[in-house]
C-alpha positions as CSV (number, residue, x, y, z in Angstrom):
1,M,-35.7,-2.6,-25.5
2,H,-36.0,-3.2,-21.8
3,V,-36.2,-7.0,-22.3
4,E,-33.0,-7.0,-24.4
5,L,-31.2,-4.8,-21.8
6,R,-32.2,-7.2,-19.0
7,R,-30.9,-10.1,-21.1
8,R,-27.6,-8.4,-21.6
9,I,-27.3,-7.5,-17.9
10,T,-28.2,-11.1,-17.0
11,R,-25.5,-12.5,-19.4
12,W,-22.9,-10.0,-18.0
13,R,-23.7,-11.1,-14.4
14,R,-23.6,-14.8,-15.4
15,A,-20.2,-14.3,-17.1
16,G,-18.8,-12.5,-14.1
17,A,-20.0,-15.3,-11.7
18,E,-18.4,-17.9,-14.0
19,R,-15.1,-16.0,-14.0
20,R,-15.1,-15.8,-10.2
21,A,-16.1,-19.5,-9.9
22,V,-13.2,-20.5,-12.2
23,N,-10.7,-18.4,-10.3
24,A,-11.9,-19.7,-6.9
25,T,-11.6,-23.2,-8.2
26,A,-8.0,-22.5,-9.5
27,N,-7.0,-21.1,-6.1
28,L,-8.9,-23.6,-4.0
29,S,-5.9,-25.7,-3.0
30,R,-3.3,-23.2,-4.1
31,Q,-2.0,-21.4,-1.0
32,P,0.4,-18.4,-1.7
33,P,3.8,-20.1,-2.1
34,F,5.4,-16.8,-1.0
35,P,5.1,-15.2,1.5
36,G,2.7,-17.9,2.7
37,R,-0.9,-17.9,3.9
38,W,-0.4,-16.2,7.3
39,V,1.9,-13.4,6.2
40,S,-0.3,-12.8,3.2
41,A,-3.5,-12.7,5.3
42,V,-2.0,-10.3,7.9
43,A,-0.6,-8.1,5.1
44,L,-3.9,-8.0,3.3
45,I,-5.7,-6.9,6.4
46,S,-3.1,-4.7,8.2
47,G,-1.6,-3.0,5.2
48,P,-4.8,-1.2,4.1
49,A,-5.8,-0.6,7.7
50,L,-2.5,1.1,8.5
51,L,-2.7,3.1,5.3
52,M,-6.1,4.4,6.3
53,T,-4.9,5.2,9.8
54,G,-2.0,7.3,8.6
55,I,-4.3,9.2,6.2
56,L,-6.9,9.9,8.9
57,L,-4.3,11.0,11.4
58,R,-2.9,13.7,9.1
59,S,-6.3,14.7,7.7
60,P,-6.7,17.8,9.9
61,F,-3.7,19.5,8.1
62,H,-3.5,20.9,4.6
63,F,-2.0,18.3,2.3
64,F,0.9,20.3,0.7
65,F,4.4,20.5,2.1
66,P,4.6,23.9,3.8
67,D,1.6,23.0,5.9
68,Q,2.9,19.5,6.6
69,L,6.1,20.9,8.0
70,A,4.2,23.5,10.0
71,A,2.0,20.8,11.4
72,Y,5.0,18.8,12.4
73,T,6.4,21.7,14.4
74,R,3.1,22.0,16.3
75,H,2.2,18.3,16.6
76,P,5.5,16.3,16.1
77,T,4.2,13.1,17.7
78,L,1.0,13.0,15.8
79,V,2.5,13.8,12.4
80,T,5.3,11.3,13.0
81,A,2.8,8.6,13.9
82,A,0.7,9.5,10.8
83,Y,3.6,9.2,8.4
84,A,4.9,6.1,10.1
85,C,1.5,4.3,9.9
86,F,1.3,5.3,6.2
87,A,4.8,4.0,5.5
88,C,4.2,0.7,7.3
89,G,0.9,0.3,5.3
90,I,2.8,0.8,2.1
91,I,5.4,-1.8,3.1
92,L,2.8,-4.4,4.1
93,L,1.0,-3.8,0.8
94,C,3.9,-5.3,-1.0
95,P,3.2,-8.9,0.2
96,A,-0.5,-8.2,-0.1
97,I,-0.2,-7.3,-3.7
98,M,2.0,-10.3,-4.3
99,T,-0.8,-12.5,-3.0
100,L,-3.5,-10.8,-5.1
101,A,-1.3,-11.0,-8.2
102,Q,-0.8,-14.7,-7.7
103,R,-4.6,-15.2,-7.5
104,I,-5.1,-13.2,-10.7
105,A,-2.3,-15.1,-12.4
106,A,-4.1,-18.4,-11.8
107,T,-6.6,-17.6,-14.6
108,A,-5.0,-14.5,-16.2
109,P,-1.2,-14.8,-16.0
110,L,-0.3,-11.7,-18.0
111,W,-2.6,-9.4,-16.0
112,G,-1.3,-10.8,-12.8
113,L,2.3,-10.4,-13.9
114,W,2.1,-6.8,-15.2
115,G,-0.4,-5.5,-12.6
116,G,1.6,-6.9,-9.7
117,C,5.0,-5.7,-11.1
118,L,3.7,-2.2,-11.8
119,V,2.0,-1.7,-8.4
120,I,5.0,-3.1,-6.4
121,A,7.3,-0.8,-8.3
122,G,5.0,2.1,-7.4
123,L,5.1,1.0,-3.7
124,F,8.9,1.2,-3.7
125,T,8.6,4.7,-5.1
126,R,6.4,5.7,-2.2
127,T,8.8,4.1,0.3
128,F,11.6,6.2,-1.3
129,Q,9.5,9.3,-0.9
130,Y,8.8,8.5,2.8
131,G,12.6,8.6,3.3
132,T,12.6,12.2,2.1
133,D,9.7,13.0,4.4
134,H,11.4,11.5,7.4
135,L,14.6,13.5,6.7
136,A,12.7,16.7,6.2
137,F,10.9,16.4,9.5
138,H,14.1,15.7,11.5
139,L,16.0,18.5,9.7
140,T,13.2,20.9,10.7
141,D,14.1,20.2,14.4
142,S,17.6,21.4,13.9
143,L,17.4,24.0,11.0
144,G,14.0,25.5,11.7
145,L,10.8,25.7,9.8
146,S,11.6,28.6,7.4
147,S,14.9,27.1,6.4
148,M,13.4,23.7,5.7
149,I,10.6,25.3,3.6
150,N,13.2,27.0,1.5
151,G,15.2,23.7,1.3
152,I,12.1,21.7,0.2
153,D,11.3,24.4,-2.4
154,D,14.8,23.9,-3.8
155,Y,14.4,20.1,-3.7
156,Y,11.2,20.3,-5.7
157,L,12.9,22.5,-8.3
158,A,15.9,20.1,-8.5
159,W,13.6,17.1,-8.8
160,R,11.6,18.8,-11.6
161,D,14.8,19.4,-13.5
162,T,16.2,15.9,-13.0
163,R,16.3,14.3,-16.4
164,W,16.4,10.7,-15.2
165,H,16.1,9.0,-11.9
166,P,14.7,5.5,-11.2
167,F,12.1,6.7,-8.8
168,R,11.1,9.6,-11.0
169,T,10.6,7.1,-13.9
170,L,8.5,4.8,-11.6
171,S,6.1,7.6,-10.7
172,G,3.7,6.6,-13.5
173,P,3.5,3.0,-12.4
174,A,2.7,4.1,-8.9
175,L,-0.6,5.5,-10.2
176,L,-1.4,3.6,-13.4
177,G,-0.4,0.2,-12.0
178,W,-3.5,0.1,-9.8
179,I,-5.7,0.4,-12.9
180,V,-3.9,-2.5,-14.6
181,L,-4.2,-4.6,-11.4
182,A,-7.9,-3.7,-11.0
183,V,-8.7,-4.7,-14.6
184,G,-6.8,-7.9,-14.1
185,A,-8.6,-8.7,-10.9
186,Y,-11.9,-8.3,-12.6
187,R,-11.0,-10.1,-15.9
188,S,-9.5,-13.0,-14.0
189,G,-12.4,-13.3,-11.5
190,A,-10.1,-12.8,-8.5
191,L,-12.4,-9.9,-7.5
192,G,-15.9,-8.9,-8.4
193,L,-16.7,-5.7,-10.3
194,G,-17.3,-3.6,-7.1
195,R,-14.1,-4.6,-5.4
196,S,-12.1,-4.3,-8.6
197,V,-13.3,-0.7,-9.0
198,A,-12.5,0.0,-5.3
199,L,-9.0,-1.3,-5.9
200,G,-8.5,1.0,-8.9
201,L,-9.4,4.0,-6.7
202,M,-5.9,3.8,-5.3
203,S,-4.7,5.6,-8.4
204,A,-6.2,8.8,-6.9
205,L,-3.8,8.8,-4.0
206,A,-1.4,11.7,-4.1
207,L,2.2,11.0,-4.8
208,G,5.3,13.0,-3.8
209,T,7.4,14.3,-1.0
210,L,5.4,15.7,2.0
211,K,2.1,15.1,0.4
212,G,-0.5,14.8,3.1
213,T,-4.2,13.9,3.1
214,Q,-6.3,15.3,0.3
215,I,-10.0,15.4,1.1
216,P,-11.8,13.4,-0.2
217,Q,-9.5,11.8,-2.7
218,S,-7.1,10.2,-0.2
219,V,-9.9,8.8,2.0
220,I,-11.7,7.4,-1.0
221,A,-8.5,5.8,-2.3
222,A,-7.6,4.2,1.1
223,G,-11.3,3.2,1.6
224,G,-11.2,1.5,-1.7
225,I,-8.2,-0.6,-1.0
226,C,-9.7,-1.6,2.4
227,V,-12.8,-2.8,0.6
228,A,-10.8,-4.7,-2.0
229,L,-8.2,-6.4,0.1
230,I,-9.4,-6.9,3.7
231,P,-12.1,-9.4,2.9
232,L,-9.5,-11.4,0.9
233,G,-7.3,-11.4,4.0
234,I,-10.1,-12.6,6.2
235,S,-11.0,-15.4,3.8
236,L,-7.3,-16.5,3.7
237,L,-7.2,-16.7,7.5
238,R,-10.3,-18.9,7.5
239,S,-9.0,-21.2,4.7
240,G,-6.6,-23.3,6.7
241,P,-5.5,-24.4,10.2
242,P,-3.9,-22.1,12.7
243,P,-0.1,-21.7,12.8
244,G,1.7,-24.6,14.5
245,R,3.9,-24.5,17.6
246,R,7.1,-24.1,15.7
247,A,5.8,-21.1,13.8
248,M,4.6,-19.5,17.1
249,I,8.1,-20.0,18.6
250,W,9.8,-18.4,15.7
251,L,7.3,-15.5,15.8
252,A,8.1,-15.0,19.5
253,V,11.9,-15.1,18.7
254,I,11.5,-12.5,15.9
255,L,9.4,-10.2,18.0
256,G,11.8,-10.4,20.9
257,W,14.7,-9.6,18.6
258,L,12.9,-6.6,17.3
259,I,12.0,-5.4,20.8
260,L,15.6,-5.8,21.9
261,G,16.9,-4.0,18.8
262,A,14.6,-1.1,19.4
263,A,15.5,-0.9,23.1
264,F,19.3,-1.2,22.9
265,G,20.1,-0.3,19.3
266,P,20.5,3.5,20.0
267,A,22.8,2.7,22.9
268,L,25.1,0.8,20.6
269,A,25.1,3.4,17.8
270,P,28.4,5.2,19.1
271,F,30.3,1.9,18.8
272,T,29.2,1.3,15.2
273,R,30.5,4.6,13.8
274,G,33.6,4.5,11.7
């Protein structure tokens, strides 16, 4: 009995090692065609890190919306930073998931295609919901806490009664897509069993307007995606030469443009109104 169990475990481990070796060989000289090695690596590392940062920053407050709005009235800078970090993490996860899906597709094309598409659709859903969060916080400044609690209550009722909306339809993929991607990552050999399971834990992350940090689900979900993606980003950074001079010049130009836009954009707003 025990001998047979050991044999099965040994065969299972050997099969997993062979899948990972085949996938590694298929991706050995196949850098991400889009968005490229450096953007992919930075996204794989910073996306999960920013997501975890946002989750931890808002962890002292109860996760549902009345408490999230109340927390904003008491700690506006902290709550704004928490939601901004979370949103930036979600945006950076888009190129990160593209990269992982490409690695999966090297040996399991359908799993890479469907897992990547479902997860990215879910990421757009979360970005849409961040827009409602941002609007709710700013309206709280002008309308007051009690008025906004009543307003969000009405919004939840209206959203529940909405028969069809693209981002309502995509709520399922936002959760189940991570399971499909995790299974694909394991079956293709792109990730081992442990990191594939960690990736699938993202399906436990709460979804919806003004949903804060659930303890321990949110921390476990964010920790899982950190374990799954950050090592892949580090390996990508090490897999090729540093960026060239032209790339660094363009990076400096883009950063300068963003800084100037942030500094002088508000001053130009009156001239852009119709």
